[in-house]
Structure formats: C-alpha cells, structure tokens
LOSEBA-507214 format. One record per residue: residue in three letters; x, y, z of N, C-alpha, C in turn; residue number from 1. Coordinates in nm, 3 decimals, decimal comma, padded with zeros to 5 digits. Example, Ala and Ser with C-alpha at 12.3 -4.5 7.8 and 13.67 -1.06 7.14 Angstrom:
<atoms>
[atom ALA; [01,319; -00,569; 00,780]; [01,230; -00,450; 00,780]; [01,320; -00,330; 00,780]; 1]
[atom SER; [01,285; -00,225; 00,708]; [01,367; -00,106; 00,714]; [01,290; 00,003; 00,787]; 2]
</atoms>
This chain:
<atoms>
[atom UNK; [03,430; 01,751; 19,509]; [03,540; 01,837; 19,474]; [03,609; 01,777; 19,349]; 1]
[atom UNK; [03,642; 01,856; 19,251]; [03,709; 01,807; 19,131]; [03,853; 01,767; 19,163]; 2]
[atom UNK; [03,913; 01,695; 19,083]; [04,051; 01,655; 19,105]; [04,137; 01,777; 19,106]; 3]
[atom UNK; [04,123; 01,873; 19,014]; [04,213; 01,991; 19,013]; [04,189; 02,079; 19,133]; 4]
[atom UNK; [04,058; 02,084; 19,179]; [04,030; 02,165; 19,303]; [04,108; 02,098; 19,419]; 5]
[atom UNK; [04,110; 01,969; 19,415]; [04,188; 01,898; 19,528]; [04,338; 01,930; 19,516]; 6]
[atom UNK; [04,388; 01,930; 19,393]; [04,529; 01,969; 19,375]; [04,557; 02,109; 19,423]; 7]
[atom UNK; [04,471; 02,203; 19,382]; [04,488; 02,339; 19,424]; [04,481; 02,356; 19,578]; 8]
[atom UNK; [04,400; 02,275; 19,640]; [04,396; 02,286; 19,787]; [04,525; 02,229; 19,844]; 9]
[atom UNK; [04,567; 02,117; 19,794]; [04,693; 02,060; 19,848]; [04,817; 02,152; 19,821]; 10]
[atom UNK; [04,812; 02,229; 19,715]; [04,925; 02,319; 19,681]; [04,908; 02,457; 19,729]; 11]
[atom UNK; [04,814; 02,486; 19,817]; [04,778; 02,624; 19,847]; [04,898; 02,703; 19,911]; 12]
[atom UNK; [04,967; 02,634; 19,998]; [05,086; 02,696; 20,064]; [05,194; 02,733; 19,959]; 13]
[atom UNK; [05,212; 02,647; 19,862]; [05,310; 02,678; 19,758]; [05,266; 02,786; 19,670]; 14]
[atom UNK; [05,141; 02,793; 19,635]; [05,085; 02,909; 19,557]; [05,103; 03,037; 19,636]; 15]
[atom UNK; [05,068; 03,030; 19,760]; [05,082; 03,153; 19,845]; [05,218; 03,201; 19,861]; 16]
[atom UNK; [05,313; 03,101; 19,864]; [05,455; 03,144; 19,872]; [05,498; 03,218; 19,754]; 17]
[atom UNK; [05,449; 03,174; 19,637]; [05,474; 03,249; 19,512]; [05,414; 03,393; 19,514]; 18]
[atom UNK; [05,285; 03,394; 19,558]; [05,224; 03,531; 19,570]; [05,305; 03,623; 19,662]; 19]
[atom UNK; [05,350; 03,571; 19,765]; [05,417; 03,658; 19,874]; [05,559; 03,675; 19,841]; 20]
[atom UNK; [05,623; 03,616; 19,738]; [05,766; 03,626; 19,716]; [05,797; 03,774; 19,683]; 21]
[atom UNK; [05,912; 03,825; 19,738]; [05,941; 03,971; 19,713]; [05,956; 03,998; 19,561]; 22]
[atom UNK; [06,003; 03,906; 19,482]; [06,016; 03,929; 19,334]; [05,877; 03,962; 19,277]; 23]
[atom UNK; [05,776; 03,887; 19,317]; [05,642; 03,908; 19,263]; [05,584; 04,038; 19,322]; 24]
[atom UNK; [05,598; 04,055; 19,452]; [05,545; 04,180; 19,516]; [05,608; 04,304; 19,451]; 25]
[atom UNK; [05,736; 04,309; 19,433]; [05,803; 04,431; 19,382]; [05,781; 04,442; 19,231]; 26]
[atom UNK; [05,758; 04,333; 19,160]; [05,713; 04,347; 19,022]; [05,587; 04,427; 19,014]; 27]
[atom UNK; [05,492; 04,396; 19,106]; [05,369; 04,468; 19,105]; [05,375; 04,615; 19,142]; 28]
[atom UNK; [05,468; 04,647; 19,230]; [05,489; 04,788; 19,279]; [05,575; 04,862; 19,185]; 29]
[atom UNK; [05,652; 04,794; 19,098]; [05,750; 04,862; 19,018]; [05,879; 04,886; 19,075]; 30]
[atom UNK; [05,899; 04,834; 19,204]; [06,025; 04,856; 19,275]; [06,131; 04,747; 19,245]; 31]
[atom UNK; [06,098; 04,641; 19,168]; [06,190; 04,533; 19,142]; [06,312; 04,579; 19,075]; 32]
[atom UNK; [06,424; 04,539; 19,124]; [06,560; 04,570; 19,064]; [06,559; 04,512; 18,915]; 33]
[atom UNK; [06,586; 04,599; 18,821]; [06,578; 04,552; 18,685]; [06,679; 04,440; 18,655]; 34]
[atom UNK; [06,790; 04,435; 18,721]; [06,885; 04,328; 18,706]; [06,827; 04,194; 18,731]; 35]
[atom UNK; [06,736; 04,192; 18,838]; [06,680; 04,066; 18,877]; [06,573; 04,026; 18,765]; 36]
[atom UNK; [06,501; 04,125; 18,719]; [06,399; 04,090; 18,617]; [06,472; 04,046; 18,486]; 37]
[atom UNK; [06,592; 04,110; 18,463]; [06,665; 04,069; 18,342]; [06,710; 03,925; 18,351]; 38]
[atom UNK; [06,759; 03,884; 18,474]; [06,805; 03,750; 18,497]; [06,684; 03,657; 18,476]; 39]
[atom UNK; [06,564; 03,691; 18,535]; [06,438; 03,616; 18,521]; [06,407; 03,596; 18,374]; 40]
[atom UNK; [06,407; 03,701; 18,293]; [06,365; 03,693; 18,152]; [06,457; 03,596; 18,075]; 41]
[atom UNK; [06,584; 03,600; 18,094]; [06,669; 03,507; 18,023]; [06,644; 03,365; 18,066]; 42]
[atom UNK; [06,634; 03,337; 18,199]; [06,599; 03,204; 18,241]; [06,461; 03,158; 18,194]; 43]
[atom UNK; [06,366; 03,249; 18,184]; [06,234; 03,213; 18,148]; [06,230; 03,182; 17,995]; 44]
[atom UNK; [06,309; 03,252; 17,916]; [06,318; 03,224; 17,779]; [06,361; 03,081; 17,755]; 45]
[atom UNK; [06,466; 03,044; 17,821]; [06,514; 02,903; 17,821]; [06,402; 02,808; 17,857]; 46]
[atom UNK; [06,340; 02,839; 17,977]; [06,237; 02,753; 18,026]; [06,118; 02,736; 17,925]; 47]
[atom UNK; [06,074; 02,848; 17,866]; [05,959; 02,841; 17,773]; [05,995; 02,758; 17,649]; 48]
[atom UNK; [06,122; 02,760; 17,609]; [06,161; 02,678; 17,498]; [06,142; 02,531; 17,528]; 49]
[atom UNK; [06,186; 02,490; 17,657]; [06,166; 02,358; 17,694]; [06,018; 02,326; 17,716]; 50]
[atom UNK; [05,943; 02,417; 17,776]; [05,802; 02,409; 17,797]; [05,725; 02,371; 17,669]; 51]
[atom UNK; [05,759; 02,447; 17,559]; [05,686; 02,419; 17,434]; [05,713; 02,281; 17,385]; 52]
[atom UNK; [05,831; 02,228; 17,405]; [05,864; 02,088; 17,363]; [05,784; 01,992; 17,444]; 53]
[atom UNK; [05,769; 02,014; 17,569]; [05,682; 01,923; 17,650]; [05,532; 01,935; 17,605]; 54]
[atom UNK; [05,487; 02,052; 17,570]; [05,353; 02,068; 17,520]; [05,339; 01,985; 17,392]; 55]
[atom UNK; [05,440; 01,987; 17,305]; [05,438; 01,907; 17,184]; [05,443; 01,764; 17,216]; 56]
[atom UNK; [05,516; 01,725; 17,317]; [05,519; 01,586; 17,358]; [05,372; 01,546; 17,402]; 57]
[atom UNK; [05,307; 01,633; 17,462]; [05,169; 01,600; 17,507]; [05,080; 01,566; 17,386]; 58]
[atom UNK; [05,106; 01,630; 17,273]; [05,027; 01,606; 17,155]; [05,051; 01,457; 17,107]; 59]
[atom UNK; [05,173; 01,406; 17,121]; [05,200; 01,270; 17,076]; [05,133; 01,171; 17,169]; 60]
[atom UNK; [05,090; 01,216; 17,285]; [05,026; 01,114; 17,384]; [04,878; 01,137; 17,387]; 61]
[atom UNK; [04,825; 01,231; 17,307]; [04,683; 01,261; 17,302]; [04,596; 01,142; 17,255]; 62]
[atom UNK; [04,478; 01,127; 17,308]; [04,395; 01,018; 17,271]; [04,322; 01,036; 17,133]; 63]
[atom UNK; [04,322; 01,156; 17,083]; [04,258; 01,178; 16,951]; [04,319; 01,307; 16,888]; 64]
[atom UNK; [04,277; 01,326; 16,764]; [04,333; 01,443; 16,687]; [04,297; 01,578; 16,746]; 65]
[atom UNK; [04,177; 01,592; 16,800]; [04,133; 01,713; 16,855]; [04,225; 01,757; 16,977]; 66]
[atom UNK; [04,247; 01,664; 17,063]; [04,335; 01,702; 17,180]; [04,474; 01,722; 17,136]; 67]
[atom UNK; [04,523; 01,640; 17,036]; [04,662; 01,663; 16,986]; [04,677; 01,800; 16,922]; 68]
[atom UNK; [04,572; 01,841; 16,852]; [04,569; 01,976; 16,791]; [04,575; 02,087; 16,891]; 69]
[atom UNK; [04,503; 02,069; 17,000]; [04,504; 02,173; 17,109]; [04,640; 02,179; 17,182]; 70]
[atom UNK; [04,706; 02,066; 17,199]; [04,836; 02,077; 17,264]; [04,939; 02,142; 17,169]; 71]
[atom UNK; [04,923; 02,113; 17,038]; [05,014; 02,177; 16,942]; [04,984; 02,332; 16,932]; 72]
[atom UNK; [04,859; 02,362; 16,942]; [04,821; 02,512; 16,940]; [04,885; 02,578; 17,058]; 73]
[atom UNK; [04,875; 02,507; 17,182]; [04,930; 02,570; 17,300]; [05,092; 02,585; 17,284]; 74]
[atom UNK; [05,149; 02,485; 17,224]; [05,300; 02,491; 17,197]; [05,331; 02,614; 17,109]; 75]
[atom UNK; [05,244; 02,635; 17,006]; [05,266; 02,748; 16,914]; [05,243; 02,879; 16,985]; 76]
[atom UNK; [05,150; 02,883; 17,077]; [05,130; 02,999; 17,155]; [05,246; 03,035; 17,240]; 77]
[atom UNK; [05,309; 02,930; 17,297]; [05,431; 02,950; 17,377]; [05,539; 03,005; 17,292]; 78]
[atom UNK; [05,561; 02,947; 17,177]; [05,666; 02,986; 17,093]; [05,652; 03,127; 17,035]; 79]
[atom UNK; [05,531; 03,152; 16,981]; [05,505; 03,277; 16,913]; [05,475; 03,395; 17,007]; 80]
[atom UNK; [05,381; 03,373; 17,094]; [05,337; 03,483; 17,174]; [05,428; 03,515; 17,286]; 81]
[atom UNK; [05,461; 03,419; 17,373]; [05,545; 03,445; 17,490]; [05,691; 03,468; 17,448]; 82]
[atom UNK; [05,744; 03,399; 17,350]; [05,877; 03,421; 17,301]; [05,889; 03,561; 17,239]; 83]
[atom UNK; [05,789; 03,603; 17,169]; [05,791; 03,738; 17,111]; [05,799; 03,845; 17,222]; 84]
[atom UNK; [05,719; 03,819; 17,334]; [05,728; 03,912; 17,444]; [05,868; 03,912; 17,507]; 85]
[atom UNK; [05,925; 03,800; 17,514]; [06,064; 03,793; 17,575]; [06,163; 03,854; 17,486]; 86]
[atom UNK; [06,148; 03,847; 17,354]; [06,240; 03,912; 17,261]; [06,224; 04,066; 17,275]; 87]
[atom UNK; [06,107; 04,108; 17,298]; [06,084; 04,256; 17,319]; [06,158; 04,301; 17,446]; 88]
[atom UNK; [06,147; 04,217; 17,548]; [06,219; 04,242; 17,675]; [06,367; 04,237; 17,653]; 89]
[atom UNK; [06,419; 04,146; 17,568]; [06,561; 04,139; 17,544]; [06,607; 04,272; 17,486]; 90]
[atom UNK; [06,535; 04,325; 17,395]; [06,573; 04,462; 17,331]; [06,573; 04,570; 17,441]; 91]
[atom UNK; [06,468; 04,569; 17,518]; [06,455; 04,678; 17,618]; [06,560; 04,661; 17,730]; 92]
[atom UNK; [06,594; 04,537; 17,758]; [06,693; 04,514; 17,863]; [06,837; 04,499; 17,824]; 93]
[atom UNK; [06,860; 04,525; 17,689]; [06,995; 04,521; 17,629]; [07,060; 04,387; 17,644]; 94]
[atom UNK; [06,977; 04,280; 17,622]; [07,041; 04,145; 17,613]; [07,082; 04,123; 17,470]; 95]
[atom UNK; [07,209; 04,112; 17,448]; [07,267; 04,105; 17,312]; [07,264; 03,960; 17,259]; 96]
[atom UNK; [07,276; 03,948; 17,131]; [07,277; 03,818; 17,069]; [07,399; 03,735; 17,113]; 97]
[atom UNK; [07,510; 03,809; 17,131]; [07,633; 03,738; 17,175]; [07,611; 03,685; 17,316]; 98]
[atom UNK; [07,546; 03,767; 17,402]; [07,521; 03,723; 17,538]; [07,427; 03,601; 17,539]; 99]
[atom UNK; [07,319; 03,606; 17,459]; [07,225; 03,492; 17,455]; [07,287; 03,367; 17,397]; 100]
[atom UNK; [07,384; 03,387; 17,302]; [07,455; 03,270; 17,246]; [07,533; 03,192; 17,339]; 101]
[atom UNK; [07,580; 03,258; 17,446]; [07,666; 03,189; 17,546]; [07,588; 03,169; 17,680]; 102]
[atom UNK; [07,454; 03,188; 17,675]; [07,374; 03,174; 17,793]; [07,376; 03,027; 17,847]; 103]
[atom UNK; [07,376; 03,018; 17,978]; [07,359; 02,886; 18,043]; [07,252; 02,900; 18,150]; 104]
[atom UNK; [07,153; 02,812; 18,143]; [07,046; 02,818; 18,244]; [07,099; 02,794; 18,391]; 105]
[atom UNK; [07,037; 02,867; 18,481]; [07,071; 02,851; 18,623]; [07,024; 02,716; 18,664]; 106]
[atom UNK; [07,078; 02,668; 18,784]; [07,038; 02,537; 18,829]; [06,892; 02,514; 18,844]; 107]
[atom UNK; [06,818; 02,609; 18,893]; [06,667; 02,588; 18,917]; [06,606; 02,582; 18,784]; 108]
[atom UNK; [06,632; 02,666; 18,686]; [06,575; 02,656; 18,551]; [06,598; 02,525; 18,484]; 109]
[atom UNK; [06,724; 02,482; 18,497]; [06,768; 02,357; 18,442]; [06,695; 02,235; 18,505]; 110]
[atom UNK; [06,686; 02,240; 18,637]; [06,613; 02,128; 18,710]; [06,469; 02,124; 18,677]; 111]
[atom UNK; [06,405; 02,238; 18,670]; [06,259; 02,246; 18,644]; [06,231; 02,188; 18,506]; 112]
[atom UNK; [06,316; 02,227; 18,411]; [06,294; 02,174; 18,273]; [06,308; 02,025; 18,261]; 113]
[atom UNK; [06,408; 01,973; 18,339]; [06,426; 01,822; 18,340]; [06,307; 01,753; 18,406]; 114]
[atom UNK; [06,257; 01,812; 18,508]; [06,137; 01,758; 18,578]; [06,016; 01,744; 18,481]; 115]
[atom UNK; [05,995; 01,851; 18,406]; [05,888; 01,840; 18,306]; [05,910; 01,740; 18,197]; 116]
[atom UNK; [06,036; 01,742; 18,148]; [06,066; 01,653; 18,033]; [06,055; 01,509; 18,074]; 117]
[atom UNK; [06,085; 01,478; 18,195]; [06,073; 01,335; 18,245]; [05,942; 01,286; 18,278]; 118]
[atom UNK; [05,844; 01,379; 18,273]; [05,707; 01,341; 18,311]; [05,645; 01,241; 18,208]; 119]
[atom UNK; [05,584; 01,135; 18,256]; [05,528; 01,037; 18,167]; [05,487; 00,918; 18,244]; 120]
[atom UNK; [05,427; 00,817; 18,188]; [05,418; 00,799; 18,043]; [05,285; 00,843; 17,979]; 121]
[atom UNK; [05,193; 00,904; 18,054]; [05,066; 00,936; 18,002]; [05,057; 01,082; 17,980]; 122]
[atom UNK; [04,946; 01,121; 17,905]; [04,914; 01,267; 17,886]; [04,882; 01,332; 18,019]; 123]
[atom UNK; [04,819; 01,262; 18,109]; [04,789; 01,312; 18,241]; [04,912; 01,347; 18,316]; 124]
[atom UNK; [05,014; 01,272; 18,308]; [05,138; 01,296; 18,373]; [05,204; 01,428; 18,321]; 125]
[atom UNK; [05,207; 01,438; 18,187]; [05,253; 01,556; 18,126]; [05,180; 01,683; 18,166]; 126]
[atom UNK; [05,047; 01,673; 18,159]; [04,966; 01,790; 18,187]; [04,978; 01,826; 18,339]; 127]
[atom UNK; [04,984; 01,724; 18,422]; [05,000; 01,757; 18,567]; [05,133; 01,827; 18,593]; 128]
[atom UNK; [05,240; 01,793; 18,519]; [05,367; 01,861; 18,539]; [05,370; 02,002; 18,485]; 129]
[atom UNK; [05,296; 02,032; 18,378]; [05,305; 02,166; 18,321]; [05,194; 02,258; 18,370]; 130]
[atom UNK; [05,085; 02,202; 18,427]; [04,970; 02,286; 18,464]; [05,008; 02,394; 18,569]; 131]
[atom UNK; [05,095; 02,368; 18,670]; [05,126; 02,477; 18,761]; [05,182; 02,608; 18,694]; 132]
[atom UNK; [05,261; 02,593; 18,593]; [05,311; 02,708; 18,523]; [05,197; 02,795; 18,465]; 133]
[atom UNK; [05,094; 02,732; 18,409]; [04,976; 02,806; 18,364]; [04,905; 02,866; 18,485]; 134]
[atom UNK; [04,882; 02,785; 18,587]; [04,787; 02,820; 18,695]; [04,848; 02,925; 18,786]; 135]
[atom UNK; [04,975; 02,907; 18,825]; [05,037; 03,005; 18,914]; [05,045; 03,143; 18,846]; 136]
[atom UNK; [05,084; 03,150; 18,721]; [05,095; 03,277; 18,647]; [04,958; 03,340; 18,628]; 137]
[atom UNK; [04,854; 03,254; 18,614]; [04,718; 03,307; 18,594]; [04,675; 03,376; 18,724]; 138]
[atom UNK; [04,702; 03,310; 18,835]; [04,655; 03,370; 18,968]; [04,739; 03,488; 19,004]; 139]
[atom UNK; [04,869; 03,498; 18,970]; [04,952; 03,609; 18,990]; [04,894; 03,725; 18,898]; 140]
[atom UNK; [04,867; 03,692; 18,774]; [04,810; 03,792; 18,684]; [04,684; 03,850; 18,731]; 141]
[atom UNK; [04,600; 03,771; 18,795]; [04,469; 03,819; 18,852]; [04,491; 03,912; 18,971]; 142]
[atom UNK; [04,590; 03,879; 19,053]; [04,623; 03,953; 19,173]; [04,687; 04,098; 19,135]; 143]
[atom UNK; [04,761; 04,096; 19,026]; [04,840; 04,213; 18,993]; [04,773; 04,297; 18,881]; 144]
[atom UNK; [04,660; 04,245; 18,823]; [04,611; 04,307; 18,700]; [04,564; 04,456; 18,725]; 145]
[atom UNK; [04,541; 04,499; 18,848]; [04,505; 04,636; 18,875]; [04,625; 04,712; 18,925]; 146]
[atom UNK; [04,742; 04,648; 18,928]; [04,863; 04,716; 18,970]; [04,912; 04,816; 18,859]; 147]
[atom UNK; [04,973; 04,920; 18,908]; [05,017; 05,026; 18,803]; [05,168; 05,060; 18,828]; 148]
[atom UNK; [05,259; 04,954; 18,801]; [05,399; 04,984; 18,820]; [05,447; 05,087; 18,725]; 149]
[atom UNK; [05,526; 05,179; 18,776]; [05,578; 05,286; 18,692]; [05,703; 05,232; 18,618]; 150]
[atom UNK; [05,676; 05,132; 18,539]; [05,782; 05,064; 18,460]; [05,715; 04,995; 18,347]; 151]
[atom UNK; [05,744; 05,032; 18,220]; [05,671; 04,974; 18,112]; [05,685; 04,826; 18,092]; 152]
[atom UNK; [05,804; 04,770; 18,124]; [05,827; 04,629; 18,113]; [05,742; 04,549; 18,202]; 153]
[atom UNK; [05,736; 04,594; 18,329]; [05,659; 04,527; 18,430]; [05,512; 04,530; 18,401]; 154]
[atom UNK; [05,465; 04,649; 18,355]; [05,334; 04,664; 18,316]; [05,286; 04,574; 18,205]; 155]
[atom UNK; [05,376; 04,559; 18,108]; [05,350; 04,468; 17,998]; [05,344; 04,326; 18,043]; 156]
[atom UNK; [05,431; 04,280; 18,134]; [05,429; 04,146; 18,185]; [05,295; 04,120; 18,260]; 157]
[atom UNK; [05,254; 04,210; 18,343]; [05,135; 04,194; 18,414]; [05,012; 04,188; 18,323]; 158]
[atom UNK; [05,011; 04,266; 18,219]; [04,897; 04,270; 18,122]; [04,890; 04,137; 18,051]; 159]
[atom UNK; [05,001; 04,067; 18,026]; [05,000; 03,952; 17,951]; [04,931; 03,837; 18,033]; 160]
[atom UNK; [04,967; 03,826; 18,163]; [04,919; 03,716; 18,242]; [04,788; 03,748; 18,310]; 161]
[atom UNK; [04,746; 03,873; 18,300]; [04,607; 03,910; 18,349]; [04,510; 03,922; 18,244]; 162]
[atom UNK; [04,541; 03,866; 18,125]; [04,451; 03,886; 18,010]; [04,347; 03,767; 18,002]; 163]
[atom UNK; [04,234; 03,794; 17,933]; [04,136; 03,691; 17,910]; [04,190; 03,576; 17,823]; 164]
[atom UNK; [04,276; 03,614; 17,723]; [04,334; 03,512; 17,633]; [04,412; 03,414; 17,718]; 165]
[atom UNK; [04,493; 03,455; 17,816]; [04,563; 03,361; 17,897]; [04,470; 03,287; 17,992]; 166]
[atom UNK; [04,370; 03,350; 18,045]; [04,278; 03,281; 18,136]; [04,205; 03,161; 18,064]; 167]
[atom UNK; [04,173; 03,184; 17,936]; [04,105; 03,079; 17,861]; [04,195; 02,960; 17,844]; 168]
[atom UNK; [04,327; 02,982; 17,815]; [04,417; 02,877; 17,796]; [04,428; 02,790; 17,925]; 169]
[atom UNK; [04,441; 02,862; 18,039]; [04,448; 02,797; 18,169]; [04,326; 02,719; 18,202]; 170]
[atom UNK; [04,209; 02,772; 18,185]; [04,083; 02,707; 18,226]; [04,074; 02,583; 18,136]; 171]
[atom UNK; [04,111; 02,589; 18,008]; [04,106; 02,473; 17,917]; [04,184; 02,356; 17,970]; 172]
[atom UNK; [04,307; 02,383; 18,013]; [04,404; 02,278; 18,065]; [04,352; 02,230; 18,200]; 173]
[atom UNK; [04,297; 02,314; 18,279]; [04,247; 02,261; 18,410]; [04,127; 02,162; 18,384]; 174]
[atom UNK; [04,039; 02,199; 18,298]; [03,929; 02,106; 18,263]; [03,976; 01,982; 18,202]; 175]
[atom UNK; [04,076; 01,993; 18,122]; [04,129; 01,866; 18,051]; [04,196; 01,771; 18,157]; 176]
[atom UNK; [04,264; 01,825; 18,256]; [04,323; 01,737; 18,358]; [04,213; 01,672; 18,441]; 177]
[atom UNK; [04,104; 01,735; 18,468]; [03,990; 01,675; 18,538]; [03,939; 01,556; 18,457]; 178]
[atom UNK; [03,922; 01,572; 18,328]; [03,878; 01,468; 18,241]; [03,966; 01,350; 18,249]; 179]
[atom UNK; [04,101; 01,378; 18,227]; [04,202; 01,268; 18,230]; [04,206; 01,202; 18,366]; 180]
[atom UNK; [04,193; 01,277; 18,473]; [04,199; 01,214; 18,607]; [04,076; 01,125; 18,626]; 181]
[atom UNK; [03,966; 01,164; 18,569]; [03,843; 01,077; 18,578]; [03,863; 00,941; 18,505]; 182]
[atom UNK; [03,952; 00,941; 18,412]; [03,975; 00,814; 18,338]; [04,092; 00,735; 18,390]; 183]
[atom UNK; [04,169; 00,795; 18,483]; [04,284; 00,741; 18,529]; [04,267; 00,641; 18,649]; 184]
[atom UNK; [04,368; 00,557; 18,678]; [04,365; 00,472; 18,790]; [04,401; 00,549; 18,917]; 185]
[atom UNK; [04,373; 00,491; 19,035]; [04,416; 00,556; 19,156]; [04,567; 00,584; 19,161]; 186]
[atom UNK; [04,640; 00,487; 19,118]; [04,790; 00,494; 19,111]; [04,832; 00,616; 19,026]; 187]
[atom UNK; [04,767; 00,628; 18,912]; [04,806; 00,738; 18,822]; [04,764; 00,874; 18,884]; 188]
[atom UNK; [04,652; 00,882; 18,950]; [04,615; 01,006; 19,018]; [04,714; 01,052; 19,126]; 189]
[atom UNK; [04,771; 00,956; 19,194]; [04,866; 00,981; 19,300]; [04,990; 01,041; 19,226]; 190]
[atom UNK; [05,026; 00,978; 19,109]; [05,143; 01,023; 19,034]; [05,119; 01,166; 18,986]; 191]
[atom UNK; [04,999; 01,193; 18,934]; [04,967; 01,332; 18,889]; [04,986; 01,437; 19,005]; 192]
[atom UNK; [04,939; 01,395; 19,119]; [04,950; 01,495; 19,234]; [05,091; 01,514; 19,264]; 193]
[atom UNK; [05,175; 01,414; 19,267]; [05,319; 01,431; 19,293]; [05,382; 01,521; 19,195]; 194]
[atom UNK; [05,357; 01,503; 19,068]; [05,416; 01,588; 18,960]; [05,364; 01,732; 18,977]; 195]
[atom UNK; [05,238; 01,754; 19,001]; [05,183; 01,884; 19,017]; [05,246; 01,960; 19,136]; 196]
[atom UNK; [05,255; 01,891; 19,248]; [05,315; 01,959; 19,364]; [05,460; 01,988; 19,346]; 197]
[atom UNK; [05,535; 01,910; 19,283]; [05,679; 01,934; 19,253]; [05,693; 02,051; 19,163]; 198]
[atom UNK; [05,605; 02,067; 19,062]; [05,610; 02,180; 18,970]; [05,572; 02,305; 19,051]; 199]
[atom UNK; [05,480; 02,302; 19,138]; [05,447; 02,419; 19,220]; [05,566; 02,463; 19,307]; 200]
[atom UNK; [05,642; 02,359; 19,360]; [05,762; 02,395; 19,430]; [05,861; 02,464; 19,342]; 201]
[atom UNK; [05,880; 02,417; 19,218]; [05,968; 02,478; 19,126]; [05,925; 02,622; 19,081]; 202]
[atom UNK; [05,789; 02,646; 19,076]; [05,747; 02,777; 19,044]; [05,793; 02,877; 19,146]; 203]
[atom UNK; [05,792; 02,843; 19,276]; [05,834; 02,931; 19,379]; [05,986; 02,940; 19,374]; 204]
[atom UNK; [06,054; 02,837; 19,346]; [06,196; 02,830; 19,333]; [06,246; 02,921; 19,223]; 205]
[atom UNK; [06,166; 02,930; 19,116]; [06,199; 03,017; 19,005]; [06,208; 03,159; 19,038]; 206]
[atom UNK; [06,112; 03,208; 19,127]; [06,126; 03,350; 19,171]; [06,248; 03,367; 19,252]; 207]
[atom UNK; [06,272; 03,274; 19,340]; [06,389; 03,286; 19,425]; [06,518; 03,281; 19,343]; 208]
[atom UNK; [06,521; 03,200; 19,237]; [06,642; 03,200; 19,153]; [06,661; 03,336; 19,088]; 209]
[atom UNK; [06,551; 03,402; 19,043]; [06,567; 03,536; 18,986]; [06,608; 03,641; 19,092]; 210]
[atom UNK; [06,547; 03,634; 19,207]; [06,573; 03,720; 19,316]; [06,714; 03,717; 19,360]; 211]
[atom UNK; [06,777; 03,604; 19,365]; [06,918; 03,584; 19,416]; [07,021; 03,592; 19,304]; 212]
[atom UNK; [06,976; 03,602; 19,173]; [07,061; 03,595; 19,058]; [07,136; 03,463; 19,062]; 213]
[atom UNK; [07,068; 03,357; 19,086]; [07,127; 03,222; 19,099]; [07,218; 03,190; 18,972]; 214]
[atom UNK; [07,327; 03,127; 18,993]; [07,410; 03,078; 18,886]; [07,479; 02,951; 18,943]; 215]
[atom UNK; [07,570; 02,900; 18,856]; [07,645; 02,783; 18,893]; [07,771; 02,814; 18,976]; 216]
[atom UNK; [07,791; 02,935; 19,006]; [07,904; 02,978; 19,079]; [07,897; 02,916; 19,227]; 217]
[atom UNK; [07,994; 02,859; 19,279]; [07,993; 02,812; 19,422]; [07,980; 02,924; 19,511]; 218]
[atom UNK; [07,906; 02,914; 19,623]; [07,900; 03,013; 19,729]; [08,041; 03,038; 19,782]; 219]
[atom UNK; [08,062; 03,159; 19,830]; [08,196; 03,190; 19,891]; [08,222; 03,108; 20,010]; 220]
[atom UNK; [08,343; 03,056; 20,026]; [08,379; 02,980; 20,143]; [08,370; 02,821; 20,111]; 221]
[atom UNK; [08,310; 02,787; 19,994]; [08,294; 02,645; 19,963]; [08,426; 02,602; 19,889]; 222]
[atom UNK; [08,487; 02,503; 19,935]; [08,615; 02,455; 19,873]; [08,577; 02,365; 19,752]; 223]
[atom UNK; [08,662; 02,384; 19,650]; [08,651; 02,303; 19,532]; [08,719; 02,167; 19,553]; 224]
</atoms>
C-alpha cells in the first residue's frame, strides 16, 4: 500500500462525513439555501488566498527547480482560476466591494488557514497539510459530476471540481507526497499523517461552518 493510500484509508470516515454533509448533498440536488452558499463562497475566497500562499511556501522548500516551478504553477492556478470563479460568484450573489472590504473570516476558516500556514519544516509537511483540500474536492466532484442541480452557480461549481483539469492537479500532488514520504524518516511520516488528518477534519468543519452561517457572534445565552 502506498503512503497516500494508507492516509486515505485512515481518513475514510472524515471523507465520508464530507460526502454525507447536508451542504454537499443539497448542493448536488440544487436545494441548498443560497445564503449558505454565499457564506461559503466568501469564506472560501479568504481560504484560497491563504492556500495559494502556502503553495508558494512549498516552492521555497522544494528540492529542485522543477518541483518549485510546479508548486508555483499550482499557486497561480489557485489565484487565477479558482479566484476568477469566486469573483463570478460574487457578482451572481451580489457580494459588493464594500461588503468584501469589511469581510472577516469565520472561526473555522481562520483556524484552517492557520493550521496550513504553520505546517513545516519540510515540503512533505506542507503538502500533507494542503492535500486534503485537493483530494476531498476531487472526490466530491467525482460523486456529483452527473448531478443536474437546477441552479447555474451550483452546476458551475460541480463542473469545476469534476473536471479532468482538476483531477490531473490532484493526482500530481498525491504522487508527489508518495515520493516525499519514501524519502522521509518514520518520525516525519507520522507528522505527515497528523497534518493530513487534521486537514480532513477541517474540510468537514468547513461545510458545517457554511451550513450554520458560522460567525464570531457568541451563541445566545452565553455571558460576556
């Protein structure tokens, strides 16, 4: 069994929790409350901005120019392709420039970004922390690619993550982590697994954050 196959097996319950989350299910059927998707898109735009910076950090830890170039290419894909998609969603969902200028990430988005940013000190650590974002979205895209939600925004989202272009990026990073794990110490591989599983947890938490419209507001009944 490859190292990443082992990781996928260890994380199976967390992957399945994402597949079964009502946000994901209703996205596929087109029944998702648009307010929840709007909240998700704003949080995800913040997250992707941080994600691209971590990808760029990976380039600085790369063992050679070829790998560095690929991590920078991935960072550019995040900035150009996925951010362009979110900007389209901003227009369709009436997210104004003034609203975005005062945006504050919800607790889960903020914590997930910090988790990725703190991954280190090796390229394997960084890749283990960011790989679940690739992999969970790829598998969701595969599960939903034949869905026909009667909602143009949801259909566009599904088409993006169910595409061959995205699959190629995911498979590249899975193969790269296997190579890095083969060169790593046993202690480093344990650390990679911990980072990977925590990111899988945050992937599920991200859907829940969108579903509940999570914010920094204290729950009712909590005293200040």
